[in-house]
C-alpha positions in Angstrom: -3.1 -9.9 -29.8 0.8 -10.5 -30.0 3.3 -8.2 -28.4 7.1 -8.3 -28.6 9.8 -6.7 -26.8 13.5 -7.1 -27.1 15.6 -5.7 -24.4 19.2 -4.9 -24.6 21.2 -4.9 -21.3 24.6 -3.2 -21.1 26.3 -4.1 -17.8 29.2 -2.0 -16.7 31.0 -2.7 -13.4 32.6 0.2 -11.6 34.1 -0.7 -8.3 32.6 -0.6 -5.7 29.4 0.4 -7.6 27.5 -1.9 -10.2 25.5 -0.1 -12.7 22.9 -1.4 -15.2 21.6 0.5 -18.3 18.7 -0.9 -20.0 17.5 -0.2 -23.6 14.0 -1.5 -24.6 13.1 -2.0 -28.3 9.3 -2.5 -28.8 7.0 -3.4 -31.8 3.4 -4.1 -32.2 2.8 -4.4 -36.0 0.2 -6.5 -37.7 2.8 -9.1 -38.8 4.8 -9.0 -35.6 5.1 -12.8 -35.2 6.5 -13.2 -38.8 8.7 -10.2 -38.8 10.1 -10.8 -35.1 13.4 -12.0 -36.5 14.1 -8.7 -38.3 13.6 -6.7 -35.1 15.8 -9.1 -33.2 18.5 -8.9 -35.9 18.4 -5.3 -36.1 18.5 -5.1 -32.4 21.6 -7.2 -32.2 23.4 -5.1 -34.8 22.5 -1.9 -33.0 23.9 -3.3 -29.7 27.1 -4.4 -31.5 27.6 -0.9 -33.1 26.9 0.6 -29.7 29.6 -1.5 -28.0 32.0 -0.8 -30.7 31.3 3.0 -30.5 31.7 3.1 -26.7 34.6 0.8 -26.7 33.1 -1.9 -24.5 33.4 -5.5 -24.8 30.2 -7.2 -26.5 30.1 -9.8 -23.6 29.1 -6.7 -21.3 25.8 -6.6 -23.3 22.9 -9.0 -22.8 20.1 -9.5 -25.2 16.7 -10.5 -23.8 13.9 -11.2 -26.2 10.4 -11.3 -24.7 7.4 -12.3 -26.7 3.8 -13.1 -25.7 0.3 -13.9 -27.3 -2.8 -12.9 -25.5 -6.3 -14.3 -26.0 -9.6 -14.9 -24.3 -9.9 -18.9 -24.0 -13.7 -18.2 -23.8 -14.0 -16.3 -27.0 -15.8 -19.4 -28.9 -18.4 -19.6 -26.3 -19.1 -15.8 -27.0 -19.7 -16.5 -30.8 -16.2 -16.0 -32.1 -15.7 -18.8 -34.5 -12.3 -17.6 -35.7 -9.6 -20.0 -34.9 -5.7 -20.1 -35.5 -3.3 -22.9 -35.2 0.0 -22.3 -33.6 2.7 -24.7 -32.9 4.3 -22.3 -30.5 7.8 -23.3 -31.6 10.7 -22.1 -29.5 12.1 -18.8 -30.5 15.5 -20.0 -31.3 14.2 -22.5 -34.0 11.8 -19.9 -35.4 14.8 -17.6 -35.9 17.2 -20.1 -37.2 14.7 -20.9 -40.1 15.1 -17.2 -40.9 18.9 -17.5 -40.9 19.3 -15.7 -37.5 21.9 -17.4 -35.5 21.5 -17.8 -31.7 24.4 -18.5 -29.7 24.6 -22.0 -28.3 24.9 -20.6 -24.7 21.3 -19.2 -24.4 18.5 -19.4 -21.8 14.9 -20.1 -22.8 11.6 -20.0 -20.9 8.1 -20.6 -21.8 5.1 -20.1 -19.5 1.5 -19.4 -19.3 -0.3 -16.7 -17.2 -4.1 -16.8 -16.9 -6.4 -14.4 -15.3 -9.7 -16.1 -14.0 -12.7 -14.2 -12.3 -14.1 -15.3 -9.0 -17.8 -16.0 -9.3 -20.1 -14.0 -7.2 -21.8 -17.2 -6.1 -18.7 -18.6 -4.6 -18.0 -15.2 -2.8 -21.4 -15.4 -1.2 -21.1 -19.0 -0.2 -17.7 -18.2 1.5 -18.9 -15.2 3.1 -20.9 -17.4 5.6 -17.7 -18.9 6.7 -15.6 -15.7 7.0 -13.8 -14.5 10.1 -12.8 -11.0 11.2 -8.9 -11.7 11.1 -9.0 -13.6 7.7 -12.2 -12.8 6.1 -11.2 -14.5 2.7 -9.2 -17.3 3.9 -11.9 -19.8 3.2 -12.5 -18.4 -0.2 -8.9 -18.7 -1.5 -8.6 -22.1 0.4 -11.4 -23.5 -1.6 -10.0 -22.1 -5.1 -6.5 -23.5 -4.2 -8.0 -27.0 -3.6 -9.7 -27.0 -7.0 -6.4 -25.8 -8.6 -4.5 -28.5 -6.8 -6.9 -31.1 -7.8 -6.9 -30.5 -11.3 -3.1 -30.0 -11.7 -2.6 -33.4 -9.8 -5.2 -35.1 -12.0 -3.4 -33.8 -15.1 0.1 -34.3 -13.6 1.0 -30.6 -14.2 3.9 -29.4 -12.2 5.3 -25.8 -11.8 2.0 -24.1 -11.2 1.5 -21.0 -9.0 -1.9 -19.6 -7.8 -1.9 -16.0 -6.8 -4.7 -14.1 -5.2 -3.2 -11.1 -3.5 -3.6 -8.4 -6.2 0.2 -8.8 -7.3 1.4 -9.2 -10.8 3.7 -12.1 -11.4 7.1 -11.6 -12.7 8.6 -15.1 -14.0 12.3 -15.4 -14.1 14.9 -18.0 -14.7 16.8 -19.1 -11.7 19.0 -21.9 -10.6 17.2 -22.0 -7.2 13.4 -21.8 -7.1 12.0 -18.8 -5.2 9.0 -16.9 -4.5 9.0 -13.2 -3.0 6.8 -10.1 -3.2 8.2 -6.6 -3.9 5.4 -3.8 -4.0 2.6 -4.7 -6.5 4.9 -7.5 -8.0 5.4 -11.2 -7.1 8.7 -12.6 -8.4 8.8 -16.5 -9.3 11.9 -18.2 -10.0 12.2 -21.5 -11.9 15.2 -23.4 -13.5 13.3 -25.2 -16.2 14.6 -28.6 -15.1 13.5 -29.5 -11.6 9.6 -29.8 -11.1 8.0 -27.8 -8.3 4.6 -28.7 -6.8 1.7 -26.4 -7.0 2.2 -23.1 -5.0 -0.6 -21.1 -3.6 -0.1 -17.3 -2.6 -3.0 -15.4 -1.3 -3.7 -12.5 1.1 -6.7 -13.5 3.2 -7.5 -9.9 4.4 -8.4 -8.5 0.9 -10.9 -9.5 -1.7 -9.8 -9.6 -5.4 -12.2 -9.9 -8.2 -10.0 -12.4 -10.1 -7.0 -14.9 -9.4 -4.0 -15.6 -11.4 -2.5 -18.9 -12.5 1.0 -19.5 -13.7 2.3 -22.6 -15.4 6.0 -22.7 -16.2 7.2 -25.2 -18.8 10.3 -27.3 -18.2 12.5 -29.1 -20.8 10.2 -32.2 -20.7 7.3 -29.9 -21.9 9.0 -29.2 -25.2 7.7 -31.4 -27.9 8.9 -31.2 -31.4 10.8 -28.1 -30.8 7.7 -26.4 -29.7 5.2 -25.8 -26.6 2.0 -26.9 -28.5 1.2 -29.9 -26.5 1.9 -28.0 -23.2 -0.3 -25.1 -24.0 -3.2 -27.4 -25.1 -2.8 -29.2 -21.6 -3.0 -25.9 -19.9 -6.2 -25.0 -21.8 -7.9 -28.3 -20.8 -6.9 -27.7 -17.1 -8.0 -24.0 -17.3 -11.4 -25.1 -18.6 -11.7 -27.8 -15.9 -10.9 -25.3 -13.1 -13.2 -22.7 -14.4 -16.1 -25.2 -14.6 -15.6 -26.6 -11.0 -15.6 -23.0 -9.7 -18.8 -21.9 -11.7 -17.1 -19.4 -13.8 -19.6 -19.1 -16.9 -17.9 -18.9 -20.2 -20.5 -16.9 -21.8 -20.4 -14.2 -19.3 -16.6 -14.0 -18.4 -13.2 -13.6 -20.0 -10.4 -16.2 -19.3 -7.4 -14.1 -20.3 -4.4 -16.3 -21.4 -0.9 -15.0 -22.1 1.6 -17.5 -23.4 5.3 -16.1 -22.9 8.4 -17.1 -24.6 11.8 -15.5 -23.6 15.2 -16.1 -24.8 18.4 -14.5 -23.3 22.0 -14.6 -24.1 25.3 -12.4 -24.1 25.9 -10.6 -27.2 28.5 -12.3 -29.4 31.3 -10.8 -31.5 30.0 -10.1 -34.8 32.4 -10.1 -37.9 
């Protein structure tokens, strides 16, 4: 399943207040990946007309194009023999082939979010070592060790393990950061400097799954695409699942590959 969302941000500064209005344009048709450029182009034209109608400078508008593809990495083990090949080319290069011009000043991100179930056998084993103050610390420590081992063996950087029931929001930032806000956990990466594996969990609650995030940097882009990066993540996920006794025939390993591109709205002729 592929989903696409293009967000148009208009930022108006009113001293001493700052206000931001967000417009979200969504689509989920069958040919979404092939027709994404049309939605993007139409959205840019709509934002340009809106700026002109309201009398605002186009530079106050920011275009954010969010796309992701979702699949079960274990589907072949369940008898699904259908396969498709993706180069996972960068959004700007796909759009340029369709004569959609992306401003030179833009910000791109590519990352994988995977959800892995926690095996009942592992929970039962760790229950014997539980304490009253941190009953699940041993469980999450054992999982994080496996994740750290595999990512180290495969020389994968910018990986985050989450086992606290929070949903990850990955953003581009000059400075790396991790912080919680309600049901969300925000992760900031700059796309250039590598970060070692980070683990965040809550030892007082038991979750039925844990989340892994792998963020690509500039060195992970090969032939203008993320194909090699995603393949490496697939191998790492299967190794982690095998070492944690997660049976492919009985479980789903949901993978989402995200691509984002953002830029300020240019002046259109």
